[in-house]
N, C-alpha and C positions, 0 to 999 in steps of 0.2 A: 197362619204361622204364629208361634209364640213371640218371635222378634217383632213382627209387624204389630201385634196387639200391644206389646210393651211400648213401642215407639208412638203408636196412636194415643195410648193412655197418657204418656208423658207430655205430648203436645197439647192434649185437652187440658191437663192439669195446669200447664204453663199459661194457656189462654185464660182459664178461669182466674188464676192468681193475678195475672196482669190486669184484667178488667176489674178485679176486686181492688187492686192497688189504686187504680184511677178513681173508683168510687170513694174509697177511704179518703183520698186526698181532697176530692171535691167537697166532702162532708166535714172537712175541718182538719183532717190528718191526725195520725197517732204514730209517733216515730217508731216504736217497737213493732207495731203491726205492719207498718209500711216496709220496714226492713225485712220482716219475715216473708211477706208477700213477694218482695223483690227477689229474695233468695230462692223461693219456690219457683217463681217465673223463670229465672235464669237456669235453675237446676233442671226444670222440666225440659227446657230447650236442649240442655247438654245431654241429659239421659236419652231423649228421643233421638238425637243425632248419633250418639254412640250405638244405640240399639240398631238404628238403620244401617250404620256402617258395618256392624258386626254380623248381622243376620240377613241382610238383604242385598249386600253388595258382593260381587265375585271376590273370592279370596285367592284364587290361582296360586302358582301358574298351572295351567291345564294343558296336558299333552295326551292326545288320544289318536291311535292309529285308526284310519277309516278307509273304507273301500269306495271305489268310484260308484258302484251300484249296490243296492240293497238286495241281497240274494235270498234272504230268508224272511218268512212271515214275522218271526219274533223281532227281528231287527226293525222292520217297518212299524210294528206296534210300539217299540221302544222310542223310536223317533217321534211318533205321533204324541206319545205321552209327554215327551220332553217339550214339544211345542206347546202343548196345553199348559204344562207347568210354567213355562216361560211367560205365556200370555197372562196367567193368573198373577205371577210375580209383578209383571208390568202394571197390571191393574192396581195391585196393592201399593206400588210405588207412587202411582198417580194420586191415589187417595191420601197417602202420607204426605205427598208434596203439597196438596191442598191444605191439609191440617197444619203443616209447617208454615205455610204462608199466612194462615189465619193466626197462628201463635205469634209469629213475628210482628204481624200487624197490630195485634192486641198489646204486645210489649211496647211497640212504638208509640201507641196512643197513651199508655201509662207513663212513658218517659216524657211526653210533652208537658204534662202538668208540673213536675218538679223543675223543668227547665224554665217555666214561666216564673218560678220563684226567684230566679236570678235577677229579676227586675228588668227595666228597660235599658237599652244600650245607651251608654253615656254620650255617644256621638263625639262631638268635638268640644264638649263643655269643659273638659279638663285643660283645654288650650286657651281658655278665656277666664277673666275674672270680672268683678263688678265695676271695675274702672271703665269709664267712657270719656270721650272728649268733652271737656267742660266740667267733669266731676270735681267738686271741691274736696280738698283734703281736710278731714275733720278729726278731732280727737275722739277717744272712746266716749266722751260726754257730748259729742256732736258739735263741738266748737270749731269753726273754721280758723285757719291759720294764715297770717301774713308773714312773709319772709323775715321782716325786721323783728318779729316777736320771738324768733328763735335765737337764743344765745349762740355765739360762735363756738364750734366744737361740741355742740349739744346734739342729742339724738332723741327723736320723738316718734312713737308709733301712731300712725294715722290710718283712716279708712276712707273709702269714697262716701260722700254724703248720701244718706239713704241706705247704706249697707254696712253700718257699724257692727262689728263683731263677726263679719263674714271671714272665715279663716283664710281662704286663698287670696283675699284682697288686702290683708294686713301689710303695711308698708312702713319702712323706716325713713324718716326725714333727717338729714344731717346738714347742719350749717357749717360749711368749710370756711376757713380764713380766706379773705379776698385774694384772688389770684392763684390759689392752690388748685383749683379745679382744672384738670386736663382732660377734656372730653375725648372719647374715642371718635374716630371718623364717623360722621353722620349723626352725632349726638350733640353737636354744637347748639346751644340754646335750650338744652334740656334742664339746665340748672339755673333758674333765675335768681339773681342775688346770691349766687354760690350755694344754693340749697339743692342738694341731690336727694334722690329717692330710690331706694332699692327694696325688692321684696324681702320680707322678714322670714320667709320660709327657706330653710337651708336646702341647698341642692343635693346634699348627700342623703339624708334620711327624713327630711321634712320637719326637723325641730325648729323652734323659733330662735332666730339670730337676734340677740338684743344687747350684747356687750360691745361697747365701742371704746377703743383706746385712742384718745385724741392725739397723743404725741407720736404715734406711728400710723395714724389714720387707718386702723384696722378694725374690722368687725369680727367677733368671735361667736362661734356656736358652742353653747355649754354642753351639748350632748356628747359630741365626739371630737371636740376641739378643732373643728375646721376654722381656718382663718381666711378672711377676705380683705383684699387691698382696695380701699375705697377710691384712692387716687388713680387706680388702674382699672376702673370700671367694675370694681368688686370681684376681680379675678381671684381664684384660690391662691393663697400664699403659704398654706400649710394645712395639715390634716387630710382626711380622706376625701373631701369634696373635690371634684374634678371640673365642675361647671361654675361659671360666675353667677352671682346673684343677678337676676333680671333687673334692669333699670327702668323706672317709670318716667316717661318724658313729662316734665312739668312746665307750667306757664303761670301767668298771673292774670286774673280776670279784671274787669273794669273797676271793681271795688278793692283791688289790691290783694285778694286772697289767692292762695296757691290752688291751682286746678291742674287736672291731667290734660295733656295734649291728646291722649288716646289711651287705650288699654295697653298693657305690657305688649311689647312687640315680639316676645317669645314666651313659651309656657313657663309658669312658675312651679316651684316644688322640686322634688327629687329628679335627678337627671334621667332616670329610666322612663319618665313620662314623655320625654321629647326625643327619644332616640330615633323614632321613625316618623317624626313630624313632617307634614307636607308644607 
């Protein structure tokens, strides 16, 4: 039948196009050719399925009067021919079903390679930074910091020693006037000599927070004007941000330098990163 031949041809074309797409990708790829082959592969599947549905599936409804017994020789021959035609149709459908399975399999193989281009799963690395217990806070020049070296009401960008320049680890040190620090529950002792540390990455869109107004104890993000209250655990006080800047727990080592007690206790960066955190 014409419909069966059309469906078979479409499935074969789709299979060839899909396998060719895989080969092109493995050999280095070519965007225009890959797009063309992808279109042919999908188009072949579509044409084949439409031809199958139009020419090989019952279109009904069918209503036919019938007798309980076959009285005439012509009727018997007609029924026999119908059975033979039905058997042939079933055979064609089985053949086309095998071709469809091969075509889908080839397309699936072709799809595996582009999926690999997405890279490895980040896992939980977005929930951690380079800060570790005992990591010294250093400037971008690698200089460690003692609390007394920070002027009161000053702000300084630091990184964990050995990870200078790592974006997700950039941290703001702020030296508060004595007695101004009001720690949130569970954060007592996180600010030796009234030095507090907060992530520099805005929780709204990831811009660097670097403007500090000492008279109001507020940090400002220059991108979208989010404001964070340092004396309230860097909670948002204005602007679009809805999540506080994560605070880094600080300590002082045996030489008097500022070190981290641990990594941040919550994910840094835009709030959407930690909506479903475990």
